[in-house]
DOSEBA-496689 format. One record per residue: residue in three letters; x negated, y, z negated of N, C-alpha, C in turn; chain. Coordinates in steps of 0.2 Angstrom, whole numbers, plus 5000, padded with zeros to 4 digits. Layout:
! DOSEBA-496689
   res    nxx    nyy    nzz   caxx   cayy   cazz    cxx    cyy    czz   chain
   ALA      X      Y      Z      X      Y      Z      X      Y      Z       A
...
! end
This chain:
! DOSEBA-496689
   res    nxx    nyy    nzz   caxx   cayy   cazz    cxx    cyy    czz   chain
   MET   4923   4899   4999   4927   4903   4993   4922   4909   4991       A
   PRO   4926   4915   4990   4922   4920   4988   4919   4920   4981       A
   ASN   4913   4923   4980   4910   4923   4974   4915   4927   4969       A
   PRO   4917   4924   4963   4921   4928   4959   4918   4935   4956       A
   VAL   4912   4935   4955   4908   4940   4953   4908   4946   4958       A
   SER   4907   4944   4964   4907   4950   4969   4914   4952   4971       A
   THR   4919   4948   4970   4926   4950   4971   4928   4955   4966       A
   ARG   4926   4953   4959   4928   4958   4954   4924   4965   4955       A
   ARG   4918   4965   4958   4915   4971   4959   4918   4975   4965       A
   PHE   4920   4971   4970   4922   4974   4976   4929   4978   4975       A
   LYS   4933   4975   4971   4940   4978   4971   4940   4985   4968       A
   PRO   4936   4986   4962   4936   4993   4960   4933   4998   4965       A
   ASP   4928   4995   4969   4924   4999   4974   4929   5001   4979       A
   ILE   4933   4997   4982   4937   4998   4987   4943   5003   4985       A
   LEU   4945   5002   4979   4951   5006   4976   4948   5013   4975       A
   LYS   4942   5014   4973   4939   5020   4972   4938   5024   4979       A
   TYR   4936   5020   4984   4935   5023   4990   4942   5025   4993       A
   ALA   4947   5021   4992   4953   5022   4995   4956   5029   4992       A
   GLN   4955   5030   4985   4957   5036   4982   4953   5042   4985       A
   GLU   4947   5041   4986   4943   5046   4989   4945   5049   4996       A
   ILE   4947   5044   5000   4950   5046   5006   4957   5048   5006       A
   GLY   4960   5049   5001   4967   5051   5000   4973   5046   5000       A
   VAL   4971   5040   4999   4976   5034   4998   4979   5035   4991       A
   ASP   4985   5036   4990   4989   5036   4984   4991   5029   4982       A
   ILE   4987   5027   4977   4988   5020   4974   4994   5020   4969       A
   ARG   4999   5016   4971   5005   5016   4967   5006   5009   4966       A
   PHE   5009   5008   4960   5011   5001   4958   5019   5001   4957       A
   PRO   5023   4996   4957   5030   4996   4956   5031   5000   4950       A
   PRO   5037   5004   4950   5042   5004   4955   5041   5009   4960       A
   GLY   5036   5013   4960   5035   5018   4965   5033   5016   4972       A
   ALA   5030   5010   4972   5028   5007   4978   5034   5004   4981       A
   GLU   5039   5001   4977   5045   4998   4980   5049   5004   4983       A
   VAL   5050   5009   4980   5054   5015   4983   5051   5017   4990       A
   ARG   5044   5018   4990   5041   5020   4996   5041   5015   5002       A
   ARG   5041   5009   5000   5042   5004   5005   5049   5002   5007       A
   LYS   5054   5005   5004   5061   5005   5005   5063   4997   5004       A
   PHE   5062   4995   4997   5065   4989   4995   5072   4990   4995       A
   ASP   5076   4984   4996   5083   4984   4995   5085   4983   4988       A
   ASN   5087   4988   4984   5089   4988   4977   5095   4984   4976       A
   GLU   5099   4983   4981   5106   4980   4980   5105   4972   4980       A
   ALA   5099   4970   4982   5098   4962   4983   5096   4960   4976       A
   GLY   5097   4953   4975   5096   4950   4969   5089   4949   4967       A
   THR   5086   4944   4970   5079   4942   4969   5074   4946   4972       A
   PRO   5068   4946   4969   5063   4950   4972   5061   4949   4979       A
   GLU   5062   4942   4981   5061   4940   4988   5066   4943   4992       A
   GLU   5072   4944   4990   5078   4947   4994   5077   4954   4995       A
   ARG   5074   4957   4989   5073   4965   4989   5068   4966   4994       A
   ALA   5063   4962   4994   5057   4964   4999   5058   4961   5006       A
   LYS   5063   4957   5007   5063   4954   5014   5063   4959   5020       A
   LYS   5066   4965   5019   5066   4969   5025   5062   4976   5024       A
   ALA   5058   4975   5018   5054   4981   5016   5048   4982   5021       A
   SER   5045   4987   5022   5039   4988   5026   5033   4986   5022       A
   LEU   5028   4983   5026   5022   4981   5022   5018   4987   5020       A
   PHE   5019   4993   5023   5015   4998   5022   5020   5004   5019       A
   PHE   5016   5010   5017   5020   5016   5016   5020   5020   5022       A
   ASP   5025   5019   5026   5026   5021   5033   5024   5029   5033       A
   ASP   5027   5033   5029   5026   5040   5029   5018   5042   5028       A
   PHE   5015   5038   5024   5008   5039   5023   5004   5037   5029       A
   SER   5005   5031   5031   5002   5028   5037   5002   5033   5043       A
   TYR   5008   5035   5044   5009   5040   5050   5005   5046   5049       A
   ALA   5005   5049   5043   5002   5055   5042   4994   5054   5043       A
   LYS   4991   5048   5040   4984   5047   5041   4983   5046   5049       A
   VAL   4987   5043   5052   4985   5042   5059   4985   5049   5063       A
   ARG   4990   5053   5061   4990   5060   5064   4984   5064   5062       A
   GLU   4982   5063   5056   4976   5066   5054   4969   5064   5058       A
   PHE   4969   5058   5059   4963   5055   5063   4964   5056   5071       A
   ASN   4970   5056   5073   4971   5057   5080   4978   5061   5081       A
   SER   4977   5068   5082   4982   5072   5083   4986   5071   5089       A
   LEU   4984   5067   5094   4988   5066   5100   4993   5060   5099       A
   TYR   4993   5057   5093   4997   5051   5092   5004   5054   5091       A
! end
C-alpha cells in the first residue's frame, strides 16, 4: 500500500510537471466534451461507455511533436 504522505506530495508534483510540458488539465465538464461523452445517455456510466480514455486531439498532437514521422 502506498504511503499516504508520499502520495499526497506526488500528485501536486506530477500535475505541475504535466502543466509544464503542455498538458491542459481539465475537469468536468470540459473533460467530458473533449473525451466525447454521450450527452444523450442517462447515467454517468452510460455517458462514458463509448468515450475515449484520453484527449485524442491532444495525444495526437503530442505524439506528432515528439515524432514527426508518426
